[in-house]
C-alpha positions as CSV (number, residue, x, y, z in Angstrom):
1,M,-125.8,-104.3,108.3
2,N,-127.4,-101.7,110.7
3,D,-127.8,-102.0,114.7
4,D,-131.8,-102.8,114.6
5,L,-131.2,-106.1,111.9
6,Q,-128.2,-107.2,113.5
7,A,-130.1,-107.4,117.2
8,K,-132.7,-109.0,114.9
9,I,-130.5,-111.9,113.8
10,E,-128.4,-111.9,116.9
11,E,-131.7,-112.8,118.9
12,A,-132.4,-115.3,116.5
13,V,-129.1,-117.2,116.3
14,K,-129.0,-117.2,119.7
15,N,-132.7,-118.3,120.0
16,P,-133.6,-120.3,116.9
17,R,-137.1,-121.6,116.4
18,N,-137.5,-124.9,114.9
19,L,-134.1,-125.6,114.6
20,G,-133.3,-129.6,114.0
21,E,-134.3,-132.8,111.7
22,M,-138.4,-133.2,111.9
23,K,-138.2,-137.8,112.5
24,D,-141.5,-137.4,111.1
25,A,-141.7,-135.2,108.5
26,D,-143.7,-135.5,105.1
27,A,-141.5,-134.0,103.1
28,I,-138.0,-132.6,103.0
29,G,-136.0,-129.7,101.0
30,T,-132.4,-129.5,100.9
31,V,-130.8,-126.9,98.5
32,G,-127.1,-125.5,98.9
33,S,-123.7,-125.5,97.5
34,A,-120.9,-127.3,97.9
35,D,-118.3,-125.2,96.8
36,C,-119.6,-122.1,98.8
37,G,-120.6,-124.7,102.0
38,D,-124.5,-122.3,102.5
39,M,-126.7,-125.7,102.5
40,L,-129.9,-125.6,104.3
41,R,-132.8,-128.6,104.5
42,M,-135.7,-127.6,105.9
43,W,-138.3,-130.6,106.8
44,V,-142.3,-129.7,106.5
45,K,-144.8,-131.4,108.3
46,F,-148.7,-131.1,107.0
47,K,-152.2,-131.5,108.7
48,E,-156.0,-131.4,107.8
49,Q,-157.4,-128.3,108.8
50,D,-161.0,-127.3,107.8
51,G,-160.8,-129.2,104.8
52,R,-157.5,-128.4,104.1
53,K,-153.7,-129.4,104.1
54,V,-151.9,-126.9,106.0
55,I,-148.4,-126.6,107.2
56,D,-148.2,-127.7,110.6
57,R,-144.8,-127.0,111.5
58,A,-141.5,-127.0,109.6
59,T,-137.8,-126.9,110.9
60,F,-134.3,-127.0,109.4
61,Q,-130.5,-127.2,109.6
62,T,-127.9,-125.3,107.7
63,F,-124.3,-124.8,107.1
64,G,-124.9,-121.3,106.9
65,C,-124.0,-118.2,108.6
66,Q,-125.9,-116.1,110.6
67,T,-128.2,-115.1,108.9
68,A,-129.2,-117.8,107.1
69,I,-130.1,-119.3,110.4
70,A,-132.1,-116.3,111.4
71,V,-134.2,-116.3,108.1
72,A,-135.1,-119.9,108.2
73,S,-136.0,-119.7,112.1
74,V,-138.5,-116.8,111.3
75,A,-139.3,-118.3,108.1
76,T,-140.5,-121.5,109.5
77,E,-142.9,-120.0,112.6
78,M,-144.5,-118.2,109.3
79,L,-145.2,-121.5,107.7
80,A,-147.7,-123.1,110.1
81,G,-150.7,-122.7,109.1
82,K,-150.2,-122.1,105.5
83,T,-151.4,-124.5,102.6
84,V,-148.6,-125.3,100.0
85,A,-149.7,-123.2,97.2
86,E,-149.4,-120.0,99.8
87,A,-146.1,-121.3,101.6
88,Q,-145.3,-121.8,97.5
89,S,-145.7,-118.5,96.5
90,M,-144.0,-117.0,99.5
91,S,-140.4,-115.1,98.4
92,G,-137.4,-115.1,100.1
93,E,-138.0,-111.3,101.0
94,E,-141.5,-112.4,102.3
95,L,-139.7,-115.4,104.2
96,S,-137.1,-113.2,106.0
97,A,-139.7,-110.0,106.5
98,P,-139.5,-110.7,110.3
99,L,-135.5,-109.2,110.2
100,G,-136.2,-106.4,108.1
101,P,-134.5,-105.5,104.9
102,L,-131.9,-107.5,104.2
103,P,-128.5,-105.8,102.8
104,P,-127.7,-107.1,99.2
105,V,-124.9,-109.0,100.2
106,K,-127.1,-111.5,102.6
107,I,-130.1,-111.8,100.1
108,H,-128.7,-115.2,99.2
109,C,-129.2,-116.6,102.7
110,A,-133.4,-116.1,101.9
111,Q,-133.3,-117.2,98.9
112,L,-131.6,-120.1,100.4
113,V,-134.4,-120.7,102.5
114,E,-136.7,-120.1,99.8
115,G,-135.2,-122.7,97.7
116,A,-135.0,-125.3,100.1
117,L,-139.0,-124.4,101.0
118,R,-140.0,-124.9,97.3
119,S,-138.0,-128.2,97.2
120,A,-139.1,-129.6,100.3
121,L,-143.1,-128.6,98.6
122,A,-142.2,-129.8,95.2
123,G,-143.7,-133.3,95.8
124,E,-140.7,-135.6,96.7
125,P,-142.1,-137.5,99.9
126,A,-139.6,-137.9,102.7
127,P,-137.2,-140.5,102.6
128,E,-137.8,-143.7,105.2
129,R,-135.6,-143.3,108.0
130,K,-132.9,-146.2,108.4
131,A,-131.9,-147.4,111.4
132,E,-128.0,-146.8,110.6
133,P,-127.5,-143.2,108.8
134,V,-126.0,-143.7,105.4
135,S,-123.5,-141.2,104.3
136,G,-125.0,-138.6,102.2
137,Q,-128.3,-138.6,104.1
138,T,-127.9,-136.2,106.1
139,L,-127.0,-132.4,105.3
140,F,-123.4,-133.0,106.8
141,G,-123.6,-136.3,104.8
142,Q,-124.1,-134.6,101.4
143,L,-121.7,-131.9,102.2
144,N,-118.9,-134.1,102.7
145,A,-120.4,-136.9,99.8
146,A,-120.6,-133.7,97.3
147,Q,-116.9,-133.1,97.8
148,S,-113.8,-134.8,95.8
149,G,-110.8,-136.2,97.4
150,E,-108.9,-133.1,96.8
151,R,-111.2,-130.4,97.7
152,K,-111.8,-129.1,101.2
153,I,-115.0,-126.8,102.5
154,K,-113.7,-124.2,104.7
155,I,-116.7,-122.9,106.6
156,I,-116.8,-119.3,108.1
157,L,-119.2,-117.7,110.3
158,D,-119.1,-114.2,110.2
159,K,-120.3,-112.1,112.8
């Protein structure tokens, strides 16, 4: 990874934008694999602007590497003001563009963010929140629920 890309990723990880659950989200998308440990959930809130439904804000949570955090952070910033159609047409490459070109081994991070966004925009309304969390409802719960009793997941943060 070149020094400029590494510096941008480090800055995004030190000061991530839009990190965390959005309780009043209109849509939620989750993608990932419990087998490799990379998971990302994105929340999206819409508003009416000039007679169009646009994204007001997006937030995220992830079990993933620093690059996944950085891509999600910059992508959620880019989504504000976009229509659903505009957001759906964005590729992982476009969503990660503010960071610069990703090395081939990190392209999956941009694809993870793209997948979570597409999942959120697929028309599924956000589930109603319950007073008590249910196993499998949170990102961590889903990761744990996907595991069988014999398998263990080891999450390694790369530097």
